[in-house]
PDB file with one MODEL, atoms N, CA, C and O in Angstrom:
MODEL        1
ATOM      1  N   MET A   1      12.840   0.932  16.548  1.00  0.00           N
ATOM      2  CA  MET A   1      12.035   0.074  17.229  1.00  0.00           C
ATOM      3  C   MET A   1      10.947   0.779  17.990  1.00  0.00           C
ATOM      4  O   MET A   1      11.414   1.910  18.126  1.00  0.00           O
ATOM      5  N   ALA A   2       9.398   0.757  18.742  1.00  0.00           N
ATOM      6  CA  ALA A   2       9.094   1.605  19.446  1.00  0.00           C
ATOM      7  C   ALA A   2       7.627   1.014  19.479  1.00  0.00           C
ATOM      8  O   ALA A   2       7.210   0.519  18.432  1.00  0.00           O
ATOM      9  N   LEU A   3       6.622   1.027  20.850  1.00  0.00           N
ATOM     10  CA  LEU A   3       5.504   0.632  20.931  1.00  0.00           C
ATOM     11  C   LEU A   3       4.905   1.999  19.838  1.00  0.00           C
ATOM     12  O   LEU A   3       5.524   3.037  19.603  1.00  0.00           O
ATOM     13  N   ASP A   4       3.457   1.584  19.267  1.00  0.00           N
ATOM     14  CA  ASP A   4       2.701   2.295  18.738  1.00  0.00           C
ATOM     15  C   ASP A   4       1.190   2.194  18.173  1.00  0.00           C
ATOM     16  O   ASP A   4       1.072   1.034  17.780  1.00  0.00           O
ATOM     17  N   GLU A   5       0.303   2.708  18.016  1.00  0.00           N
ATOM     18  CA  GLU A   5      -0.837   2.021  17.809  1.00  0.00           C
ATOM     19  C   GLU A   5      -0.700   2.454  16.167  1.00  0.00           C
ATOM     20  O   GLU A   5      -0.016   3.326  15.631  1.00  0.00           O
ATOM     21  N   PRO A   6      -1.545   1.573  15.671  1.00  0.00           N
ATOM     22  CA  PRO A   6      -2.135   1.589  14.039  1.00  0.00           C
ATOM     23  C   PRO A   6      -3.031   3.043  13.797  1.00  0.00           C
ATOM     24  O   PRO A   6      -4.024   3.565  14.305  1.00  0.00           O
ATOM     25  N   LYS A   7      -1.925   3.409  12.557  1.00  0.00           N
ATOM     26  CA  LYS A   7      -2.724   4.526  12.135  1.00  0.00           C
ATOM     27  C   LYS A   7      -3.223   4.593  10.703  1.00  0.00           C
ATOM     28  O   LYS A   7      -3.425   3.415  10.407  1.00  0.00           O
ATOM     29  N   ASP A   8      -3.463   5.192   9.880  1.00  0.00           N
ATOM     30  CA  ASP A   8      -4.090   5.040   8.380  1.00  0.00           C
ATOM     31  C   ASP A   8      -3.163   4.552   7.299  1.00  0.00           C
ATOM     32  O   ASP A   8      -3.374   3.867   6.298  1.00  0.00           O
ATOM     33  N   SER A   9      -1.869   5.209   7.884  1.00  0.00           N
ATOM     34  CA  SER A   9      -0.755   5.203   7.128  1.00  0.00           C
ATOM     35  C   SER A   9       0.220   3.704   7.382  1.00  0.00           C
ATOM     36  O   SER A   9       1.341   3.565   6.895  1.00  0.00           O
ATOM     37  N   ASP A  10      -0.354   2.839   8.091  1.00  0.00           N
ATOM     38  CA  ASP A  10       0.438   2.046   8.550  1.00  0.00           C
ATOM     39  C   ASP A  10      -0.337   0.483   8.087  1.00  0.00           C
ATOM     40  O   ASP A  10      -1.561   0.385   7.997  1.00  0.00           O
ATOM     41  N   ASP A  11       0.558  -0.603   7.841  1.00  0.00           N
ATOM     42  CA  ASP A  11       0.613  -1.469   7.317  1.00  0.00           C
ATOM     43  C   ASP A  11       0.458  -2.768   9.222  1.00  0.00           C
ATOM     44  O   ASP A  11       1.258  -2.563  10.135  1.00  0.00           O
ATOM     45  N   LEU A  12      -0.213  -3.449   9.299  1.00  0.00           N
ATOM     46  CA  LEU A  12      -0.561  -4.001  10.414  1.00  0.00           C
ATOM     47  C   LEU A  12      -0.140  -5.538  10.151  1.00  0.00           C
ATOM     48  O   LEU A  12      -0.964  -6.093   9.424  1.00  0.00           O
ATOM     49  N   PHE A  13       0.833  -6.296  10.516  1.00  0.00           N
ATOM     50  CA  PHE A  13       1.361  -7.754  10.764  1.00  0.00           C
ATOM     51  C   PHE A  13       1.342  -8.129  12.030  1.00  0.00           C
ATOM     52  O   PHE A  13       1.816  -7.667  13.068  1.00  0.00           O
ATOM     53  N   ASP A  14       0.293  -9.651  11.574  1.00  0.00           N
ATOM     54  CA  ASP A  14       0.685 -10.384  12.827  1.00  0.00           C
ATOM     55  C   ASP A  14       1.108 -11.813  12.872  1.00  0.00           C
ATOM     56  O   ASP A  14       0.384 -12.759  12.560  1.00  0.00           O
ATOM     57  N   VAL A  15       2.455 -11.896  13.325  1.00  0.00           N
ATOM     58  CA  VAL A  15       2.964 -12.902  13.185  1.00  0.00           C
ATOM     59  C   VAL A  15       3.451 -13.868  14.617  1.00  0.00           C
ATOM     60  O   VAL A  15       4.156 -13.436  15.529  1.00  0.00           O
ATOM     61  N   LYS A  16       2.918 -15.148  14.535  1.00  0.00           N
ATOM     62  CA  LYS A  16       2.926 -15.316  15.794  1.00  0.00           C
ATOM     63  C   LYS A  16       2.430 -15.198  16.841  1.00  0.00           C
ATOM     64  O   LYS A  16       2.870 -15.627  17.908  1.00  0.00           O
ATOM     65  N   GLY A  17       1.432 -14.589  16.651  1.00  0.00           N
ATOM     66  CA  GLY A  17       0.482 -13.787  17.677  1.00  0.00           C
ATOM     67  C   GLY A  17       0.933 -12.516  18.125  1.00  0.00           C
ATOM     68  O   GLY A  17       0.267 -11.848  18.916  1.00  0.00           O
ATOM     69  N   LEU A  18       2.550 -11.963  17.443  1.00  0.00           N
ATOM     70  CA  LEU A  18       2.777 -10.812  17.511  1.00  0.00           C
ATOM     71  C   LEU A  18       2.531  -9.637  16.616  1.00  0.00           C
ATOM     72  O   LEU A  18       2.902  -9.591  15.443  1.00  0.00           O
ATOM     73  N   LYS A  19       1.999  -8.863  17.131  1.00  0.00           N
ATOM     74  CA  LYS A  19       1.611  -7.567  16.272  1.00  0.00           C
ATOM     75  C   LYS A  19       2.529  -6.285  15.699  1.00  0.00           C
ATOM     76  O   LYS A  19       2.732  -5.547  16.662  1.00  0.00           O
ATOM     77  N   PHE A  20       2.918  -5.952  14.955  1.00  0.00           N
ATOM     78  CA  PHE A  20       3.608  -5.356  14.378  1.00  0.00           C
ATOM     79  C   PHE A  20       3.141  -4.240  13.290  1.00  0.00           C
ATOM     80  O   PHE A  20       2.665  -4.558  12.201  1.00  0.00           O
ATOM     81  N   VAL A  21       3.350  -2.776  13.749  1.00  0.00           N
ATOM     82  CA  VAL A  21       2.813  -1.996  12.699  1.00  0.00           C
ATOM     83  C   VAL A  21       4.285  -1.237  11.941  1.00  0.00           C
ATOM     84  O   VAL A  21       5.287  -0.864  12.552  1.00  0.00           O
ATOM     85  N   VAL A  22       4.102  -1.177  10.834  1.00  0.00           N
ATOM     86  CA  VAL A  22       4.713  -0.271  10.118  1.00  0.00           C
ATOM     87  C   VAL A  22       4.189   0.907   9.163  1.00  0.00           C
ATOM     88  O   VAL A  22       3.111   1.008   8.576  1.00  0.00           O
ATOM     89  N   ASP A  23       4.804   1.383   9.182  1.00  0.00           N
ATOM     90  CA  ASP A  23       4.913   2.818   8.247  1.00  0.00           C
ATOM     91  C   ASP A  23       4.585   2.438   7.012  1.00  0.00           C
ATOM     92  O   ASP A  23       5.688   2.262   6.494  1.00  0.00           O
ATOM     93  N   LYS A  24       3.524   2.122   5.956  1.00  0.00           N
ATOM     94  CA  LYS A  24       3.303   2.023   4.887  1.00  0.00           C
ATOM     95  C   LYS A  24       4.491   2.463   3.745  1.00  0.00           C
ATOM     96  O   LYS A  24       5.005   1.646   2.981  1.00  0.00           O
ATOM     97  N   GLU A  25       4.810   3.844   3.775  1.00  0.00           N
ATOM     98  CA  GLU A  25       5.995   4.267   2.753  1.00  0.00           C
ATOM     99  C   GLU A  25       7.392   3.595   2.946  1.00  0.00           C
ATOM    100  O   GLU A  25       8.183   3.242   2.072  1.00  0.00           O
ATOM    101  N   PHE A  26       7.531   3.480   4.642  1.00  0.00           N
ATOM    102  CA  PHE A  26       8.425   2.746   5.284  1.00  0.00           C
ATOM    103  C   PHE A  26       9.034   1.265   4.225  1.00  0.00           C
ATOM    104  O   PHE A  26       9.985   1.098   3.462  1.00  0.00           O
ATOM    105  N   MET A  27       7.721   0.292   4.781  1.00  0.00           N
ATOM    106  CA  MET A  27       7.579  -0.738   4.125  1.00  0.00           C
ATOM    107  C   MET A  27       8.077  -1.178   2.652  1.00  0.00           C
ATOM    108  O   MET A  27       8.784  -2.141   2.354  1.00  0.00           O
ATOM    109  N   GLU A  28       7.475  -0.144   1.773  1.00  0.00           N
ATOM    110  CA  GLU A  28       7.954  -0.165   0.361  1.00  0.00           C
ATOM    111  C   GLU A  28       9.120   0.184   0.136  1.00  0.00           C
ATOM    112  O   GLU A  28       9.696  -0.316  -0.831  1.00  0.00           O
ATOM    113  N   ARG A  29       9.615   0.890   0.750  1.00  0.00           N
ATOM    114  CA  ARG A  29      11.508   0.956   0.790  1.00  0.00           C
ATOM    115  C   ARG A  29      12.132  -0.023   1.230  1.00  0.00           C
ATOM    116  O   ARG A  29      13.172  -0.382   0.678  1.00  0.00           O
ATOM    117  N   ALA A  30      11.592  -0.718   2.410  1.00  0.00           N
ATOM    118  CA  ALA A  30      12.396  -1.509   2.970  1.00  0.00           C
ATOM    119  C   ALA A  30      12.494  -3.191   2.365  1.00  0.00           C
ATOM    120  O   ALA A  30      13.316  -4.096   2.511  1.00  0.00           O
ATOM    121  N   GLN A  31      11.187  -3.049   1.624  1.00  0.00           N
ATOM    122  CA  GLN A  31      10.452  -4.294   1.014  1.00  0.00           C
ATOM    123  C   GLN A  31      10.575  -5.631   2.142  1.00  0.00           C
ATOM    124  O   GLN A  31       9.894  -6.514   1.621  1.00  0.00           O
ATOM    125  N   THR A  32      10.957  -5.990   3.023  1.00  0.00           N
ATOM    126  CA  THR A  32      10.638  -7.434   3.737  1.00  0.00           C
ATOM    127  C   THR A  32      12.217  -6.281   4.794  1.00  0.00           C
ATOM    128  O   THR A  32      13.158  -5.564   4.456  1.00  0.00           O
ATOM    129  N   ILE A  33      11.649  -6.746   6.009  1.00  0.00           N
ATOM    130  CA  ILE A  33      12.393  -6.479   7.421  1.00  0.00           C
ATOM    131  C   ILE A  33      12.280  -7.762   8.258  1.00  0.00           C
ATOM    132  O   ILE A  33      11.310  -8.512   8.368  1.00  0.00           O
ATOM    133  N   GLU A  34      13.568  -7.847   8.857  1.00  0.00           N
ATOM    134  CA  GLU A  34      13.616  -9.095   9.432  1.00  0.00           C
ATOM    135  C   GLU A  34      13.747  -8.945  11.178  1.00  0.00           C
ATOM    136  O   GLU A  34      14.481  -8.086  11.667  1.00  0.00           O
ATOM    137  N   ILE A  35      13.361  -9.397  11.584  1.00  0.00           N
ATOM    138  CA  ILE A  35      13.527  -9.239  13.609  1.00  0.00           C
ATOM    139  C   ILE A  35      13.363 -10.571  13.859  1.00  0.00           C
ATOM    140  O   ILE A  35      12.721 -11.554  13.489  1.00  0.00           O
ATOM    141  N   ASP A  36      14.613 -10.035  15.023  1.00  0.00           N
ATOM    142  CA  ASP A  36      15.408 -11.307  15.953  1.00  0.00           C
ATOM    143  C   ASP A  36      15.599 -10.925  17.205  1.00  0.00           C
ATOM    144  O   ASP A  36      15.938  -9.790  17.540  1.00  0.00           O
ATOM    145  N   PHE A  37      15.443 -11.622  17.756  1.00  0.00           N
ATOM    146  CA  PHE A  37      15.762 -11.354  19.297  1.00  0.00           C
ATOM    147  C   PHE A  37      16.592 -12.182  19.597  1.00  0.00           C
ATOM    148  O   PHE A  37      16.480 -13.292  19.075  1.00  0.00           O
ATOM    149  N   ASN A  38      17.601 -11.953  20.449  1.00  0.00           N
ATOM    150  CA  ASN A  38      18.922 -12.755  20.279  1.00  0.00           C
ATOM    151  C   ASN A  38      18.769 -12.922  21.601  1.00  0.00           C
ATOM    152  O   ASN A  38      19.986 -12.923  21.792  1.00  0.00           O
ATOM    153  N   GLY A  39      18.050 -13.157  23.378  1.00  0.00           N
ATOM    154  CA  GLY A  39      18.243 -13.063  24.460  1.00  0.00           C
ATOM    155  C   GLY A  39      18.939 -12.060  25.493  1.00  0.00           C
ATOM    156  O   GLY A  39      19.250 -12.255  26.668  1.00  0.00           O
ATOM    157  N   MET A  40      19.076 -11.009  24.748  1.00  0.00           N
ATOM    158  CA  MET A  40      19.420  -9.744  25.097  1.00  0.00           C
ATOM    159  C   MET A  40      19.015  -8.433  23.887  1.00  0.00           C
ATOM    160  O   MET A  40      19.408  -7.294  24.138  1.00  0.00           O
ATOM    161  N   GLY A  41      18.484  -8.614  23.024  1.00  0.00           N
ATOM    162  CA  GLY A  41      17.714  -7.618  22.771  1.00  0.00           C
ATOM    163  C   GLY A  41      17.086  -7.737  21.706  1.00  0.00           C
ATOM    164  O   GLY A  41      16.565  -8.852  21.667  1.00  0.00           O
ATOM    165  N   PHE A  42      16.758  -6.803  20.320  1.00  0.00           N
ATOM    166  CA  PHE A  42      16.544  -7.214  19.215  1.00  0.00           C
ATOM    167  C   PHE A  42      17.220  -6.443  18.330  1.00  0.00           C
ATOM    168  O   PHE A  42      17.822  -5.389  18.534  1.00  0.00           O
ATOM    169  N   SER A  43      17.009  -7.312  16.916  1.00  0.00           N
ATOM    170  CA  SER A  43      18.330  -7.098  16.063  1.00  0.00           C
ATOM    171  C   SER A  43      17.171  -6.916  14.607  1.00  0.00           C
ATOM    172  O   SER A  43      16.351  -7.819  14.436  1.00  0.00           O
ATOM    173  N   LEU A  44      17.192  -5.819  13.715  1.00  0.00           N
ATOM    174  CA  LEU A  44      16.427  -5.676  12.638  1.00  0.00           C
ATOM    175  C   LEU A  44      17.150  -5.630  11.738  1.00  0.00           C
ATOM    176  O   LEU A  44      18.229  -5.103  12.010  1.00  0.00           O
ATOM    177  N   ASN A  45      16.950  -6.182  10.086  1.00  0.00           N
ATOM    178  CA  ASN A  45      17.554  -6.352   9.131  1.00  0.00           C
ATOM    179  C   ASN A  45      16.491  -6.030   8.053  1.00  0.00           C
ATOM    180  O   ASN A  45      15.374  -6.531   7.926  1.00  0.00           O
ATOM    181  N   SER A  46      17.207  -4.902   7.169  1.00  0.00           N
ATOM    182  CA  SER A  46      15.810  -4.871   5.916  1.00  0.00           C
ATOM    183  C   SER A  46      16.665  -4.355   4.393  1.00  0.00           C
ATOM    184  O   SER A  46      17.889  -4.326   4.525  1.00  0.00           O
ATOM    185  N   GLY A  47      16.307  -4.089   3.463  1.00  0.00           N
ATOM    186  CA  GLY A  47      16.763  -4.181   2.129  1.00  0.00           C
ATOM    187  C   GLY A  47      17.786  -2.562   2.402  1.00  0.00           C
ATOM    188  O   GLY A  47      18.897  -2.344   1.916  1.00  0.00           O
ATOM    189  N   LEU A  48      16.938  -1.572   3.359  1.00  0.00           N
ATOM    190  CA  LEU A  48      17.405  -0.243   2.982  1.00  0.00           C
ATOM    191  C   LEU A  48      18.740  -0.404   3.936  1.00  0.00           C
ATOM    192  O   LEU A  48      18.929  -1.162   4.887  1.00  0.00           O
ATOM    193  N   ASP A  49      19.653   0.652   3.297  1.00  0.00           N
ATOM    194  CA  ASP A  49      21.310   0.583   3.660  1.00  0.00           C
ATOM    195  C   ASP A  49      20.920   1.750   5.029  1.00  0.00           C
ATOM    196  O   ASP A  49      20.448   2.854   4.757  1.00  0.00           O
ATOM    197  N   LEU A  50      21.115   1.443   6.084  1.00  0.00           N
ATOM    198  CA  LEU A  50      21.043   2.543   7.378  1.00  0.00           C
ATOM    199  C   LEU A  50      22.188   2.981   8.032  1.00  0.00           C
ATOM    200  O   LEU A  50      22.164   3.823   8.930  1.00  0.00           O
ATOM    201  N   GLY A  51      23.249   2.405   7.589  1.00  0.00           N
ATOM    202  CA  GLY A  51      24.627   2.871   7.710  1.00  0.00           C
ATOM    203  C   GLY A  51      25.155   2.509   9.139  1.00  0.00           C
ATOM    204  O   GLY A  51      24.654   1.422   9.427  1.00  0.00           O
ATOM    205  N   GLN A  52      25.798   2.870   9.959  1.00  0.00           N
ATOM    206  CA  GLN A  52      26.297   2.977  11.228  1.00  0.00           C
ATOM    207  C   GLN A  52      25.433   3.590  12.183  1.00  0.00           C
ATOM    208  O   GLN A  52      25.611   3.258  13.355  1.00  0.00           O
ATOM    209  N   GLY A  53      24.300   4.631  11.859  1.00  0.00           N
ATOM    210  CA  GLY A  53      23.493   4.923  12.409  1.00  0.00           C
ATOM    211  C   GLY A  53      22.167   4.080  12.564  1.00  0.00           C
ATOM    212  O   GLY A  53      21.157   4.461  13.156  1.00  0.00           O
ATOM    213  N   GLY A  54      22.338   2.929  11.961  1.00  0.00           N
ATOM    214  CA  GLY A  54      20.800   2.099  12.092  1.00  0.00           C
ATOM    215  C   GLY A  54      21.521   1.337  12.869  1.00  0.00           C
ATOM    216  O   GLY A  54      22.060   0.879  11.861  1.00  0.00           O
ATOM    217  N   LYS A  55      22.029   0.780  13.700  1.00  0.00           N
ATOM    218  CA  LYS A  55      22.327   0.314  14.774  1.00  0.00           C
ATOM    219  C   LYS A  55      22.628   0.566  16.529  1.00  0.00           C
ATOM    220  O   LYS A  55      23.322   1.476  16.985  1.00  0.00           O
ATOM    221  N   CYS A  56      22.171  -0.107  17.041  1.00  0.00           N
ATOM    222  CA  CYS A  56      21.811   0.344  19.048  1.00  0.00           C
ATOM    223  C   CYS A  56      22.712  -0.814  19.432  1.00  0.00           C
ATOM    224  O   CYS A  56      22.484  -1.976  19.095  1.00  0.00           O
ATOM    225  N   GLY A  57      23.987  -0.332  20.325  1.00  0.00           N
ATOM    226  CA  GLY A  57      24.488  -0.737  20.730  1.00  0.00           C
ATOM    227  C   GLY A  57      24.344  -1.729  22.078  1.00  0.00           C
ATOM    228  O   GLY A  57      25.172  -2.441  22.647  1.00  0.00           O
ATOM    229  N   GLY A  58      22.834  -1.443  22.351  1.00  0.00           N
ATOM    230  CA  GLY A  58      21.849  -1.951  23.473  1.00  0.00           C
ATOM    231  C   GLY A  58      20.761  -0.861  23.826  1.00  0.00           C
ATOM    232  O   GLY A  58      20.797   0.334  23.535  1.00  0.00           O
ATOM    233  N   CYS A  59      19.787  -1.547  24.518  1.00  0.00           N
ATOM    234  CA  CYS A  59      18.762  -0.475  24.934  1.00  0.00           C
ATOM    235  C   CYS A  59      18.463  -1.053  26.498  1.00  0.00           C
ATOM    236  O   CYS A  59      18.501  -2.195  26.957  1.00  0.00           O
ATOM    237  N   SER A  60      18.195   0.060  27.013  1.00  0.00           N
ATOM    238  CA  SER A  60      17.667  -0.032  28.619  1.00  0.00           C
ATOM    239  C   SER A  60      17.474   0.982  29.128  1.00  0.00           C
ATOM    240  O   SER A  60      18.198   1.971  29.013  1.00  0.00           O
ATOM    241  N   GLY A  61      16.302   0.891  29.878  1.00  0.00           N
ATOM    242  CA  GLY A  61      15.295   1.671  30.087  1.00  0.00           C
ATOM    243  C   GLY A  61      14.843   2.622  29.413  1.00  0.00           C
ATOM    244  O   GLY A  61      14.893   3.766  29.865  1.00  0.00           O
ATOM    245  N   GLY A  62      14.327   2.361  28.238  1.00  0.00           N
ATOM    246  CA  GLY A  62      13.881   3.719  26.984  1.00  0.00           C
ATOM    247  C   GLY A  62      14.888   4.140  26.299  1.00  0.00           C
ATOM    248  O   GLY A  62      14.648   5.004  25.455  1.00  0.00           O
ATOM    249  N   THR A  63      16.232   3.680  26.453  1.00  0.00           N
ATOM    250  CA  THR A  63      17.348   4.811  26.003  1.00  0.00           C
ATOM    251  C   THR A  63      18.214   3.562  25.054  1.00  0.00           C
ATOM    252  O   THR A  63      18.098   2.422  25.505  1.00  0.00           O
ATOM    253  N   CYS A  64      18.978   3.708  23.906  1.00  0.00           N
ATOM    254  CA  CYS A  64      19.511   3.359  23.191  1.00  0.00           C
ATOM    255  C   CYS A  64      20.832   3.421  23.463  1.00  0.00           C
ATOM    256  O   CYS A  64      20.977   4.569  23.881  1.00  0.00           O
ATOM    257  N   GLY A  65      22.022   2.815  23.483  1.00  0.00           N
ATOM    258  CA  GLY A  65      23.525   3.694  23.215  1.00  0.00           C
ATOM    259  C   GLY A  65      24.230   3.102  23.159  1.00  0.00           C
ATOM    260  O   GLY A  65      25.373   3.519  22.973  1.00  0.00           O
TER     261      GLY A  65
ENDMDL
END
């Protein structure tokens, strides 16, 4: 997840006043994407199996680790 400007190859979603930019091809593979803010950061869930590499232990100062 990162800040980005929409491109022709993206879909733009407005959810409760928040805008989300998602690559169209990625969205076709993921089907649905759930984003949740838990007070300490964001968690993402989708129909894709991202394995262990798809999870982030925490983000701070623009880096995850």
